[in-house]
BALOFI-680853 format. One record per residue (C-alpha): residue number from 1; z, y, x. Coordinates in steps of 0.5 Angstrom, whole numbers, m for minus. Example, Ala and Ser with C-alpha at 12.3 -4.5 7.8 and 13.67 -1.06 7.14 Angstrom:
<pts>
{n->1&z->16&y->m9&x->25}
{n->2&z->14&y->m2&x->27}
</pts>
This chain:
<pts>
{n->1&z->3&y->17&x->m28}
{n->2&z->6&y->15&x->m21}
{n->3&z->13&y->12&x->m21}
{n->4&z->18&y->13&x->m15}
{n->5&z->24&y->8&x->m14}
{n->6&z->29&y->5&x->m9}
{n->7&z->27&y->m1&x->m5}
{n->8&z->30&y->m5&x->0}
{n->9&z->27&y->m6&x->6}
{n->10&z->28&y->m13&x->7}
{n->11&z->27&y->m16&x->1}
{n->12&z->23&y->m11&x->m4}
{n->13&z->29&y->m11&x->m9}
{n->14&z->28&y->m5&x->m14}
{n->15&z->35&y->m2&x->m14}
{n->16&z->38&y->3&x->m19}
{n->17&z->35&y->10&x->m18}
{n->18&z->42&y->13&x->m19}
{n->19&z->45&y->8&x->m14}
{n->20&z->49&y->12&x->m9}
{n->21&z->49&y->8&x->m2}
{n->22&z->55&y->8&x->3}
{n->23&z->56&y->5&x->9}
{n->24&z->58&y->m2&x->6}
{n->25&z->53&y->m2&x->0}
{n->26&z->49&y->m8&x->0}
{n->27&z->43&y->m10&x->m3}
{n->28&z->44&y->m14&x->m10}
{n->29&z->38&y->m18&x->m8}
{n->30&z->39&y->m20&x->m1}
{n->31&z->46&y->m18&x->1}
{n->32&z->43&y->m14&x->7}
{n->33&z->46&y->m7&x->9}
{n->34&z->42&y->m1&x->5}
{n->35&z->45&y->5&x->9}
{n->36&z->40&y->3&x->15}
{n->37&z->34&y->7&x->19}
{n->38&z->29&y->3&x->16}
{n->39&z->31&y->5&x->9}
{n->40&z->32&y->12&x->10}
{n->41&z->27&y->18&x->8}
{n->42&z->27&y->21&x->15}
{n->43&z->26&y->15&x->19}
{n->44&z->19&y->16&x->23}
{n->45&z->17&y->11&x->28}
{n->46&z->15&y->15&x->34}
{n->47&z->19&y->22&x->33}
{n->48&z->24&y->23&x->38}
{n->49&z->29&y->17&x->37}
{n->50&z->25&y->15&x->31}
{n->51&z->28&y->20&x->26}
{n->52&z->25&y->27&x->23}
{n->53&z->32&y->30&x->23}
{n->54&z->35&y->33&x->29}
{n->55&z->40&y->27&x->31}
{n->56&z->45&y->28&x->36}
{n->57&z->45&y->21&x->39}
{n->58&z->40&y->15&x->38}
{n->59&z->41&y->10&x->33}
{n->60&z->40&y->4&x->37}
{n->61&z->40&y->m2&x->31}
{n->62&z->35&y->1&x->26}
{n->63&z->37&y->m5&x->22}
{n->64&z->44&y->m4&x->21}
{n->65&z->49&y->0&x->17}
{n->66&z->51&y->7&x->21}
{n->67&z->54&y->13&x->20}
{n->68&z->49&y->18&x->20}
{n->69&z->50&y->24&x->16}
{n->70&z->43&y->25&x->15}
{n->71&z->41&y->19&x->11}
{n->72&z->37&y->19&x->4}
{n->73&z->34&y->13&x->1}
{n->74&z->27&y->13&x->2}
{n->75&z->23&y->13&x->m5}
{n->76&z->17&y->8&x->m5}
{n->77&z->11&y->9&x->m10}
{n->78&z->12&y->4&x->m16}
{n->79&z->6&y->1&x->m20}
{n->80&z->3&y->6&x->m24}
{n->81&z->5&y->7&x->m31}
{n->82&z->0&y->9&x->m37}
{n->83&z->1&y->16&x->m40}
{n->84&z->1&y->13&x->m47}
{n->85&z->7&y->8&x->m45}
{n->86&z->7&y->1&x->m47}
{n->87&z->3&y->2&x->m53}
{n->88&z->m3&y->2&x->m49}
{n->89&z->m2&y->m5&x->m46}
{n->90&z->m6&y->m9&x->m52}
{n->91&z->m11&y->m3&x->m52}
{n->92&z->m13&y->m4&x->m45}
{n->93&z->m13&y->m11&x->m45}
{n->94&z->m18&y->m11&x->m50}
{n->95&z->m22&y->m6&x->m47}
{n->96&z->m22&y->m10&x->m40}
{n->97&z->m25&y->m17&x->m44}
{n->98&z->m30&y->m13&x->m48}
{n->99&z->m26&y->m14&x->m55}
{n->100&z->m25&y->m6&x->m57}
{n->101&z->m25&y->m8&x->m64}
</pts>
């Protein structure tokens, strides 16, 4: 099962999935602004003004907080989680090293 998560563009810090991101919200890992184009699901390099939404004017600095109303935090794929949960970790370890007993 693939898990999605919010991750800071700058430091890779995993953020609380329920975190509401406002213009002044900072990353707990690196203290950089989170409401930036580089963290947005609509950021699309090469698209008109690098955005998949129909924004009225360009955002010049993609690494700084802005007032865009379309902002939605981009979800990243985290590590796969086995369907059986944590109980399968020991079994997978034994299987990896040939000790299935």
